[in-house]
PDB file as gemmi writes it, atoms N, CA and C in Angstrom:
CRYST1    1.000    1.000    1.000  90.00  90.00  90.00 P 1                      
ATOM      1  N   MET A   1       0.209  -7.749  -5.739  1.00  0.00           N  
ATOM      2  CA  MET A   1      -1.229  -7.779  -5.638  1.00  0.00           C  
ATOM      3  C   MET A   1      -1.793  -6.844  -6.692  1.00  0.00           C  
ATOM      4  N   GLN A   2      -2.656  -7.367  -7.498  1.00  0.00           N  
ATOM      5  CA  GLN A   2      -3.247  -6.574  -8.567  1.00  0.00           C  
ATOM      6  C   GLN A   2      -4.742  -6.795  -8.626  1.00  0.00           C  
ATOM      7  N   ASP A   3      -5.450  -5.753  -9.063  1.00  0.00           N  
ATOM      8  CA  ASP A   3      -6.878  -5.929  -9.280  1.00  0.00           C  
ATOM      9  C   ASP A   3      -7.091  -6.313 -10.740  1.00  0.00           C  
ATOM     10  N   ASN A   4      -8.293  -6.223 -11.207  1.00  0.00           N  
ATOM     11  CA  ASN A   4      -8.576  -6.649 -12.577  1.00  0.00           C  
ATOM     12  C   ASN A   4      -8.549  -5.503 -13.573  1.00  0.00           C  
ATOM     13  N   ALA A   5      -7.803  -4.466 -13.274  1.00  0.00           N  
ATOM     14  CA  ALA A   5      -7.659  -3.364 -14.224  1.00  0.00           C  
ATOM     15  C   ALA A   5      -7.073  -3.925 -15.516  1.00  0.00           C  
ATOM     16  N   PRO A   6      -7.476  -3.395 -16.657  1.00  0.00           N  
ATOM     17  CA  PRO A   6      -7.004  -3.932 -17.938  1.00  0.00           C  
ATOM     18  C   PRO A   6      -5.481  -4.038 -18.038  1.00  0.00           C  
ATOM     19  N   GLY A   7      -4.775  -3.055 -17.530  1.00  0.00           N  
ATOM     20  CA  GLY A   7      -3.315  -3.105 -17.600  1.00  0.00           C  
ATOM     21  C   GLY A   7      -2.714  -4.206 -16.749  1.00  0.00           C  
ATOM     22  N   HIS A   8      -3.410  -4.580 -15.678  1.00  0.00           N  
ATOM     23  CA  HIS A   8      -2.917  -5.634 -14.798  1.00  0.00           C  
ATOM     24  C   HIS A   8      -3.133  -7.018 -15.387  1.00  0.00           C  
ATOM     25  N   SER A   9      -4.191  -7.160 -16.164  1.00  0.00           N  
ATOM     26  CA  SER A   9      -4.513  -8.486 -16.694  1.00  0.00           C  
ATOM     27  C   SER A   9      -4.128  -8.656 -18.160  1.00  0.00           C  
ATOM     28  N   ALA A  10      -3.457  -7.658 -18.716  1.00  0.00           N  
ATOM     29  CA  ALA A  10      -3.037  -7.744 -20.119  1.00  0.00           C  
ATOM     30  C   ALA A  10      -2.021  -8.868 -20.297  1.00  0.00           C  
ATOM     31  N   LYS A  11      -2.092  -9.522 -21.417  1.00  0.00           N  
ATOM     32  CA  LYS A  11      -1.192 -10.639 -21.726  1.00  0.00           C  
ATOM     33  C   LYS A  11       0.265 -10.210 -21.598  1.00  0.00           C  
ATOM     34  N   GLU A  12       0.590  -9.019 -22.103  1.00  0.00           N  
ATOM     35  CA  GLU A  12       1.972  -8.530 -22.050  1.00  0.00           C  
ATOM     36  C   GLU A  12       2.437  -8.349 -20.606  1.00  0.00           C  
ATOM     37  N   THR A  13       1.554  -7.851 -19.761  1.00  0.00           N  
ATOM     38  CA  THR A  13       1.903  -7.650 -18.355  1.00  0.00           C  
ATOM     39  C   THR A  13       2.172  -8.983 -17.684  1.00  0.00           C  
ATOM     40  N   ILE A  14       1.289  -9.932 -17.902  1.00  0.00           N  
ATOM     41  CA  ILE A  14       1.444 -11.252 -17.292  1.00  0.00           C  
ATOM     42  C   ILE A  14       2.728 -11.917 -17.770  1.00  0.00           C  
ATOM     43  N   GLU A  15       3.013 -11.840 -19.052  1.00  0.00           N  
ATOM     44  CA  GLU A  15       4.246 -12.425 -19.588  1.00  0.00           C  
ATOM     45  C   GLU A  15       5.479 -11.748 -18.989  1.00  0.00           C  
ATOM     46  N   TYR A  16       5.422 -10.428 -18.846  1.00  0.00           N  
ATOM     47  CA  TYR A  16       6.556  -9.691 -18.280  1.00  0.00           C  
ATOM     48  C   TYR A  16       6.816 -10.134 -16.840  1.00  0.00           C  
ATOM     49  N   PHE A  17       5.752 -10.258 -16.052  1.00  0.00           N  
ATOM     50  CA  PHE A  17       5.918 -10.715 -14.677  1.00  0.00           C  
ATOM     51  C   PHE A  17       6.478 -12.129 -14.638  1.00  0.00           C  
ATOM     52  N   GLU A  18       6.024 -12.984 -15.546  1.00  0.00           N  
ATOM     53  CA  GLU A  18       6.544 -14.348 -15.596  1.00  0.00           C  
ATOM     54  C   GLU A  18       8.034 -14.349 -15.904  1.00  0.00           C  
ATOM     55  N   GLU A  19       8.463 -13.490 -16.834  1.00  0.00           N  
ATOM     56  CA  GLU A  19       9.887 -13.379 -17.168  1.00  0.00           C  
ATOM     57  C   GLU A  19      10.706 -12.959 -15.955  1.00  0.00           C  
ATOM     58  N   LEU A  20      10.143 -12.065 -15.143  1.00  0.00           N  
ATOM     59  CA  LEU A  20      10.845 -11.571 -13.959  1.00  0.00           C  
ATOM     60  C   LEU A  20      10.749 -12.521 -12.774  1.00  0.00           C  
ATOM     61  N   GLY A  21       9.905 -13.531 -12.890  1.00  0.00           N  
ATOM     62  CA  GLY A  21       9.704 -14.463 -11.784  1.00  0.00           C  
ATOM     63  C   GLY A  21       8.817 -13.893 -10.685  1.00  0.00           C  
ATOM     64  N   VAL A  22       7.974 -12.914 -11.040  1.00  0.00           N  
ATOM     65  CA  VAL A  22       7.074 -12.307 -10.066  1.00  0.00           C  
ATOM     66  C   VAL A  22       5.882 -13.230  -9.855  1.00  0.00           C  
ATOM     67  N   CYS A  23       5.605 -13.540  -8.604  1.00  0.00           N  
ATOM     68  CA  CYS A  23       4.459 -14.380  -8.264  1.00  0.00           C  
ATOM     69  C   CYS A  23       3.242 -13.481  -8.093  1.00  0.00           C  
ATOM     70  N   ILE A  24       2.221 -13.714  -8.881  1.00  0.00           N  
ATOM     71  CA  ILE A  24       0.994 -12.935  -8.789  1.00  0.00           C  
ATOM     72  C   ILE A  24       0.034 -13.684  -7.879  1.00  0.00           C  
ATOM     73  N   MET A  25      -0.372 -13.006  -6.817  1.00  0.00           N  
ATOM     74  CA  MET A  25      -1.245 -13.630  -5.833  1.00  0.00           C  
ATOM     75  C   MET A  25      -2.707 -13.459  -6.236  1.00  0.00           C  
ATOM     76  N   ALA A  26      -3.490 -14.484  -5.955  1.00  0.00           N  
ATOM     77  CA  ALA A  26      -4.931 -14.380  -6.170  1.00  0.00           C  
ATOM     78  C   ALA A  26      -5.490 -13.385  -5.164  1.00  0.00           C  
ATOM     79  N   TRP A  27      -6.365 -12.514  -5.631  1.00  0.00           N  
ATOM     80  CA  TRP A  27      -6.935 -11.481  -4.780  1.00  0.00           C  
ATOM     81  C   TRP A  27      -8.439 -11.610  -4.828  1.00  0.00           C  
ATOM     82  N   PRO A  28      -9.053 -12.002  -3.712  1.00  0.00           N  
ATOM     83  CA  PRO A  28     -10.504 -12.174  -3.721  1.00  0.00           C  
ATOM     84  C   PRO A  28     -11.217 -10.879  -4.122  1.00  0.00           C  
ATOM     85  N   THR A  29     -12.296 -11.015  -4.850  1.00  0.00           N  
ATOM     86  CA  THR A  29     -13.078  -9.866  -5.285  1.00  0.00           C  
ATOM     87  C   THR A  29     -13.587  -9.081  -4.082  1.00  0.00           C  
ATOM     88  N   PHE A  30     -13.567  -7.770  -4.220  1.00  0.00           N  
ATOM     89  CA  PHE A  30     -14.075  -6.864  -3.187  1.00  0.00           C  
ATOM     90  C   PHE A  30     -13.380  -7.072  -1.843  1.00  0.00           C  
ATOM     91  N   SER A  31     -12.075  -7.172  -1.844  1.00  0.00           N  
ATOM     92  CA  SER A  31     -11.306  -7.356  -0.614  1.00  0.00           C  
ATOM     93  C   SER A  31     -10.178  -6.337  -0.508  1.00  0.00           C  
ATOM     94  N   PRO A  32     -10.495  -5.041  -0.541  1.00  0.00           N  
ATOM     95  CA  PRO A  32      -9.431  -4.043  -0.455  1.00  0.00           C  
ATOM     96  C   PRO A  32      -8.685  -4.099   0.870  1.00  0.00           C  
ATOM     97  N   ASP A  33      -9.315  -4.689   1.909  1.00  0.00           N  
ATOM     98  CA  ASP A  33      -8.656  -4.799   3.202  1.00  0.00           C  
ATOM     99  C   ASP A  33      -7.436  -5.711   3.144  1.00  0.00           C  
ATOM    100  N   LEU A  34      -7.332  -6.537   2.117  1.00  0.00           N  
ATOM    101  CA  LEU A  34      -6.165  -7.407   1.972  1.00  0.00           C  
ATOM    102  C   LEU A  34      -4.978  -6.673   1.363  1.00  0.00           C  
ATOM    103  N   ASN A  35      -5.225  -5.518   0.789  1.00  0.00           N  
ATOM    104  CA  ASN A  35      -4.164  -4.752   0.145  1.00  0.00           C  
ATOM    105  C   ASN A  35      -3.286  -4.123   1.216  1.00  0.00           C  
ATOM    106  N   PRO A  36      -1.997  -4.419   1.236  1.00  0.00           N  
ATOM    107  CA  PRO A  36      -1.130  -3.904   2.297  1.00  0.00           C  
ATOM    108  C   PRO A  36      -1.059  -2.383   2.353  1.00  0.00           C  
ATOM    109  N   ILE A  37      -1.311  -1.689   1.255  1.00  0.00           N  
ATOM    110  CA  ILE A  37      -1.230  -0.231   1.293  1.00  0.00           C  
ATOM    111  C   ILE A  37      -2.286   0.340   2.227  1.00  0.00           C  
ATOM    112  N   GLU A  38      -3.403  -0.378   2.411  1.00  0.00           N  
ATOM    113  CA  GLU A  38      -4.432   0.105   3.336  1.00  0.00           C  
ATOM    114  C   GLU A  38      -3.889   0.167   4.758  1.00  0.00           C  
ATOM    115  N   SER A  39      -3.075  -0.810   5.144  1.00  0.00           N  
ATOM    116  CA  SER A  39      -2.443  -0.789   6.470  1.00  0.00           C  
ATOM    117  C   SER A  39      -1.447   0.355   6.577  1.00  0.00           C  
ATOM    118  N   VAL A  40      -0.749   0.623   5.486  1.00  0.00           N  
ATOM    119  CA  VAL A  40       0.206   1.739   5.480  1.00  0.00           C  
ATOM    120  C   VAL A  40      -0.538   3.056   5.631  1.00  0.00           C  
ATOM    121  N   TRP A  41      -1.636   3.228   4.870  1.00  0.00           N  
ATOM    122  CA  TRP A  41      -2.414   4.474   4.993  1.00  0.00           C  
ATOM    123  C   TRP A  41      -2.906   4.648   6.425  1.00  0.00           C  
ATOM    124  N   ASN A  42      -3.388   3.577   7.054  1.00  0.00           N  
ATOM    125  CA  ASN A  42      -3.858   3.675   8.442  1.00  0.00           C  
ATOM    126  C   ASN A  42      -2.730   4.059   9.383  1.00  0.00           C  
ATOM    127  N   TRP A  43      -1.555   3.479   9.192  1.00  0.00           N  
ATOM    128  CA  TRP A  43      -0.405   3.820  10.026  1.00  0.00           C  
ATOM    129  C   TRP A  43      -0.075   5.296   9.862  1.00  0.00           C  
ATOM    130  N   MET A  44      -0.050   5.761   8.611  1.00  0.00           N  
ATOM    131  CA  MET A  44       0.267   7.168   8.343  1.00  0.00           C  
ATOM    132  C   MET A  44      -0.786   8.094   8.943  1.00  0.00           C  
ATOM    133  N   LYS A  45      -2.064   7.733   8.829  1.00  0.00           N  
ATOM    134  CA  LYS A  45      -3.144   8.541   9.401  1.00  0.00           C  
ATOM    135  C   LYS A  45      -2.968   8.667  10.906  1.00  0.00           C  
ATOM    136  N   ASP A  46      -2.671   7.544  11.574  1.00  0.00           N  
ATOM    137  CA  ASP A  46      -2.457   7.575  13.021  1.00  0.00           C  
ATOM    138  C   ASP A  46      -1.255   8.441  13.381  1.00  0.00           C  
ATOM    139  N   TRP A  47      -0.188   8.330  12.605  1.00  0.00           N  
ATOM    140  CA  TRP A  47       1.028   9.122  12.844  1.00  0.00           C  
ATOM    141  C   TRP A  47       0.718  10.613  12.730  1.00  0.00           C  
ATOM    142  N   ILE A  48      -0.012  10.986  11.696  1.00  0.00           N  
ATOM    143  CA  ILE A  48      -0.358  12.398  11.485  1.00  0.00           C  
ATOM    144  C   ILE A  48      -1.263  12.893  12.608  1.00  0.00           C  
ATOM    145  N   GLU A  49      -2.256  12.097  13.000  1.00  0.00           N  
ATOM    146  CA  GLU A  49      -3.158  12.506  14.081  1.00  0.00           C  
ATOM    147  C   GLU A  49      -2.412  12.668  15.394  1.00  0.00           C  
ATOM    148  N   GLU A  50      -1.469  11.748  15.665  1.00  0.00           N  
ATOM    149  CA  GLU A  50      -0.689  11.823  16.900  1.00  0.00           C  
ATOM    150  C   GLU A  50       0.201  13.065  16.910  1.00  0.00           C  
ATOM    151  N   LYS A  51       0.785  13.361  15.772  1.00  0.00           N  
ATOM    152  CA  LYS A  51       1.739  14.466  15.696  1.00  0.00           C  
ATOM    153  C   LYS A  51       1.056  15.827  15.551  1.00  0.00           C  
ATOM    154  N   TYR A  52      -0.070  15.872  14.828  1.00  0.00           N  
ATOM    155  CA  TYR A  52      -0.695  17.157  14.500  1.00  0.00           C  
ATOM    156  C   TYR A  52      -2.118  17.310  15.019  1.00  0.00           C  
ATOM    157  N   GLY A  53      -2.722  16.240  15.507  1.00  0.00           N  
ATOM    158  CA  GLY A  53      -4.088  16.323  16.007  1.00  0.00           C  
ATOM    159  C   GLY A  53      -5.051  16.774  14.923  1.00  0.00           C  
ATOM    160  N   ASP A  54      -5.962  17.645  15.302  1.00  0.00           N  
ATOM    161  CA  ASP A  54      -6.972  18.144  14.370  1.00  0.00           C  
ATOM    162  C   ASP A  54      -6.571  19.477  13.749  1.00  0.00           C  
ATOM    163  N   GLN A  55      -5.309  19.774  13.796  1.00  0.00           N  
ATOM    164  CA  GLN A  55      -4.802  21.050  13.278  1.00  0.00           C  
ATOM    165  C   GLN A  55      -5.159  21.227  11.803  1.00  0.00           C  
ATOM    166  N   TYR A  56      -5.678  22.407  11.469  1.00  0.00           N  
ATOM    167  CA  TYR A  56      -5.996  22.706  10.074  1.00  0.00           C  
ATOM    168  C   TYR A  56      -4.707  22.857   9.281  1.00  0.00           C  
ATOM    169  N   MET A  57      -4.690  22.334   8.076  1.00  0.00           N  
ATOM    170  CA  MET A  57      -3.520  22.461   7.199  1.00  0.00           C  
ATOM    171  C   MET A  57      -3.976  22.839   5.806  1.00  0.00           C  
ATOM    172  N   THR A  58      -3.224  23.707   5.191  1.00  0.00           N  
ATOM    173  CA  THR A  58      -3.483  24.016   3.789  1.00  0.00           C  
ATOM    174  C   THR A  58      -3.091  22.790   2.967  1.00  0.00           C  
ATOM    175  N   PRO A  59      -3.587  22.667   1.761  1.00  0.00           N  
ATOM    176  CA  PRO A  59      -3.191  21.525   0.926  1.00  0.00           C  
ATOM    177  C   PRO A  59      -1.675  21.408   0.766  1.00  0.00           C  
ATOM    178  N   THR A  60      -0.991  22.527   0.646  1.00  0.00           N  
ATOM    179  CA  THR A  60       0.465  22.488   0.479  1.00  0.00           C  
ATOM    180  C   THR A  60       1.140  21.935   1.725  1.00  0.00           C  
ATOM    181  N   ILE A  61       0.713  22.394   2.892  1.00  0.00           N  
ATOM    182  CA  ILE A  61       1.298  21.898   4.141  1.00  0.00           C  
ATOM    183  C   ILE A  61       0.954  20.423   4.324  1.00  0.00           C  
ATOM    184  N   LEU A  62      -0.297  20.063   4.069  1.00  0.00           N  
ATOM    185  CA  LEU A  62      -0.716  18.669   4.215  1.00  0.00           C  
ATOM    186  C   LEU A  62       0.104  17.751   3.319  1.00  0.00           C  
ATOM    187  N   ARG A  63       0.388  18.182   2.118  1.00  0.00           N  
ATOM    188  CA  ARG A  63       1.196  17.378   1.200  1.00  0.00           C  
ATOM    189  C   ARG A  63       2.561  17.071   1.830  1.00  0.00           C  
ATOM    190  N   GLY A  64       3.178  18.072   2.438  1.00  0.00           N  
ATOM    191  CA  GLY A  64       4.468  17.861   3.096  1.00  0.00           C  
ATOM    192  C   GLY A  64       4.352  16.944   4.299  1.00  0.00           C  
ATOM    193  N   VAL A  65       3.271  17.093   5.061  1.00  0.00           N  
ATOM    194  CA  VAL A  65       3.053  16.242   6.231  1.00  0.00           C  
ATOM    195  C   VAL A  65       2.861  14.788   5.800  1.00  0.00           C  
ATOM    196  N   VAL A  66       2.130  14.567   4.731  1.00  0.00           N  
ATOM    197  CA  VAL A  66       1.934  13.204   4.227  1.00  0.00           C  
ATOM    198  C   VAL A  66       3.270  12.615   3.777  1.00  0.00           C  
ATOM    199  N   ARG A  67       4.093  13.424   3.144  1.00  0.00           N  
ATOM    200  CA  ARG A  67       5.434  12.933   2.757  1.00  0.00           C  
ATOM    201  C   ARG A  67       6.245  12.561   3.991  1.00  0.00           C  
ATOM    202  N   ASP A  68       6.166  13.402   5.035  1.00  0.00           N  
ATOM    203  CA  ASP A  68       6.882  13.100   6.278  1.00  0.00           C  
ATOM    204  C   ASP A  68       6.370  11.798   6.892  1.00  0.00           C  
ATOM    205  N   ALA A  69       5.051  11.608   6.866  1.00  0.00           N  
ATOM    206  CA  ALA A  69       4.477  10.375   7.408  1.00  0.00           C  
ATOM    207  C   ALA A  69       4.957   9.168   6.610  1.00  0.00           C  
ATOM    208  N   TRP A  70       4.985   9.310   5.289  1.00  0.00           N  
ATOM    209  CA  TRP A  70       5.466   8.219   4.431  1.00  0.00           C  
ATOM    210  C   TRP A  70       6.908   7.862   4.788  1.00  0.00           C  
ATOM    211  N   ASP A  71       7.731   8.876   4.974  1.00  0.00           N  
ATOM    212  CA  ASP A  71       9.134   8.640   5.318  1.00  0.00           C  
ATOM    213  C   ASP A  71       9.290   8.031   6.708  1.00  0.00           C  
ATOM    214  N   ALA A  72       8.291   8.235   7.580  1.00  0.00           N  
ATOM    215  CA  ALA A  72       8.371   7.747   8.952  1.00  0.00           C  
ATOM    216  C   ALA A  72       7.892   6.306   9.110  1.00  0.00           C  
ATOM    217  N   VAL A  73       7.273   5.745   8.085  1.00  0.00           N  
ATOM    218  CA  VAL A  73       6.777   4.362   8.195  1.00  0.00           C  
ATOM    219  C   VAL A  73       7.977   3.449   8.443  1.00  0.00           C  
ATOM    220  N   PRO A  74       7.956   2.705   9.556  1.00  0.00           N  
ATOM    221  CA  PRO A  74       9.100   1.847   9.876  1.00  0.00           C  
ATOM    222  C   PRO A  74       9.302   0.732   8.843  1.00  0.00           C  
ATOM    223  N   GLU A  75      10.542   0.489   8.538  1.00  0.00           N  
ATOM    224  CA  GLU A  75      10.869  -0.551   7.557  1.00  0.00           C  
ATOM    225  C   GLU A  75      10.392  -1.922   8.020  1.00  0.00           C  
ATOM    226  N   ASP A  76      10.502  -2.198   9.332  1.00  0.00           N  
ATOM    227  CA  ASP A  76      10.063  -3.512   9.813  1.00  0.00           C  
ATOM    228  C   ASP A  76       8.542  -3.680   9.694  1.00  0.00           C  
ATOM    229  N   PHE A  77       7.793  -2.579   9.773  1.00  0.00           N  
ATOM    230  CA  PHE A  77       6.344  -2.630   9.551  1.00  0.00           C  
ATOM    231  C   PHE A  77       6.059  -3.035   8.109  1.00  0.00           C  
ATOM    232  N   LEU A  78       6.762  -2.410   7.167  1.00  0.00           N  
ATOM    233  CA  LEU A  78       6.588  -2.737   5.747  1.00  0.00           C  
ATOM    234  C   LEU A  78       7.003  -4.176   5.460  1.00  0.00           C  
ATOM    235  N   ASN A  79       8.121  -4.596   6.043  1.00  0.00           N  
ATOM    236  CA  ASN A  79       8.574  -5.979   5.850  1.00  0.00           C  
ATOM    237  C   ASN A  79       7.545  -6.970   6.384  1.00  0.00           C  
ATOM    238  N   GLY A  80       6.956  -6.651   7.537  1.00  0.00           N  
ATOM    239  CA  GLY A  80       5.936  -7.519   8.115  1.00  0.00           C  
ATOM    240  C   GLY A  80       4.719  -7.648   7.212  1.00  0.00           C  
ATOM    241  N   LEU A  81       4.317  -6.524   6.614  1.00  0.00           N  
ATOM    242  CA  LEU A  81       3.187  -6.574   5.683  1.00  0.00           C  
ATOM    243  C   LEU A  81       3.508  -7.455   4.481  1.00  0.00           C  
ATOM    244  N   THR A  82       4.705  -7.296   3.953  1.00  0.00           N  
ATOM    245  CA  THR A  82       5.115  -8.083   2.791  1.00  0.00           C  
ATOM    246  C   THR A  82       5.148  -9.571   3.127  1.00  0.00           C  
ATOM    247  N   GLU A  83       5.738  -9.891   4.269  1.00  0.00           N  
ATOM    248  CA  GLU A  83       5.872 -11.294   4.655  1.00  0.00           C  
ATOM    249  C   GLU A  83       4.527 -11.935   4.993  1.00  0.00           C  
ATOM    250  N   SER A  84       3.554 -11.121   5.395  1.00  0.00           N  
ATOM    251  CA  SER A  84       2.252 -11.677   5.774  1.00  0.00           C  
ATOM    252  C   SER A  84       1.317 -11.889   4.584  1.00  0.00           C  
ATOM    253  N   MET A  85       1.712 -11.462   3.406  1.00  0.00           N  
ATOM    254  CA  MET A  85       0.818 -11.545   2.247  1.00  0.00           C  
ATOM    255  C   MET A  85       0.345 -12.961   1.924  1.00  0.00           C  
ATOM    256  N   PRO A  86       1.202 -13.970   1.924  1.00  0.00           N  
ATOM    257  CA  PRO A  86       0.690 -15.316   1.604  1.00  0.00           C  
ATOM    258  C   PRO A  86      -0.411 -15.771   2.566  1.00  0.00           C  
ATOM    259  N   ALA A  87      -0.317 -15.383   3.831  1.00  0.00           N  
ATOM    260  CA  ALA A  87      -1.335 -15.786   4.805  1.00  0.00           C  
ATOM    261  C   ALA A  87      -2.619 -14.980   4.656  1.00  0.00           C  
ATOM    262  N   ARG A  88      -2.530 -13.793   4.058  1.00  0.00           N  
ATOM    263  CA  ARG A  88      -3.712 -12.940   3.901  1.00  0.00           C  
ATOM    264  C   ARG A  88      -4.626 -13.446   2.791  1.00  0.00           C  
ATOM    265  N   CYS A  89      -4.066 -14.085   1.791  1.00  0.00           N  
ATOM    266  CA  CYS A  89      -4.861 -14.459   0.607  1.00  0.00           C  
ATOM    267  C   CYS A  89      -5.207 -15.926   0.575  1.00  0.00           C  
TER     268      CYS A  89                                                      
END                                                                             
């Protein structure tokens, strides 16, 4: 999934993806909710809130907590997001 950033729509990028057999999905304009990373961020936010609540964290501590949340994202959740992409677009 790519937006219309110049690097995403460059001829060289498109040709490279074609060489690799990467299927580029059409992404409706102004539809960030279709981007699977948004679901991942929400999962991580919920995980952090459940584990730490409203606890204050320094930027350094928060960085580590976000890494822990990233590592805790279940693989089957990620696989489900990937597999659901054709139906989302």
